[in-house]
N, C-alpha and C positions, 0 to 999 in steps of 0.2 A: 782660500781661496779652496777648491775640494781639490783632491787629487787620486783622478779617476782609479786608479792601484790598486790605493790603500786605499782610501776614504776620511783621511786626510786633509784637517782645517788649517793654513795659518793663521795663525796664534798671533794679538796684535804684538806682545813681544815679540814673539819670533821675525814677525816684523820692525821690525823699528831698529834690533840687533841685527840686519840684515844692511842696513840701512844711513845704519847711525853713525859711520865713516863719511860718508858722502856727505851726511848732515852738514856733521863736522869739517871738512875741508870744504863742504861752499859757506859756511860760516864763517872760517879762519877768509878764505879771500876776498869777502865781504868787510868783511870789521877789521879783515889787520889788523888783534888781538886775541893770542895766544889761552891765556883766560877768558876773554870774553864771549869768548862762539861753544868755547864750551862748554859756560853759565849758558846759555844759550839754545843748544842742544841744550842743558839736559829741559829746565821751561819747555820744551819743545813736544822733547819726547812724559815729559809726565803732564800736562795737557792735554797730551796727546790722549793717554787711557781713558778717561773720561766721554772724549769725543769722538775716537774714535775706534773704540774697543769690542764693536758689535762690526765689524767690517774685516769678512771674510780675505779680499784676494790686494796681496801683499800689494802690486803697483798700482793701486790705488790709499793705500794710508800712505806707499813711500808721496805720492804726489800731495796728498794731500798733511801733508808733514812737511815735505819743503815747501809749500804754499806757502804755508802757518811762520815759517823762516824766514822769508820774504817779504808778509807781513809786517813779522818784526821790527825788523830792519828798516825797512823804507819808513 
């Protein structure tokens, strides 16, 4: 997402680092296992590099990673 003042954009890595705590918290609530939650979030974020690296909107990246997390748990 472009910042109108500085003309920068959000990279996948920046967006992922901003939402990783929320992803972990959600995974832990669903799985009730800290190690499994950590492993799942790692898998989701690594897989997301290939699928979502072209996105520049942090909210869109967060939404897609959260959707992937729920699909894996299902």
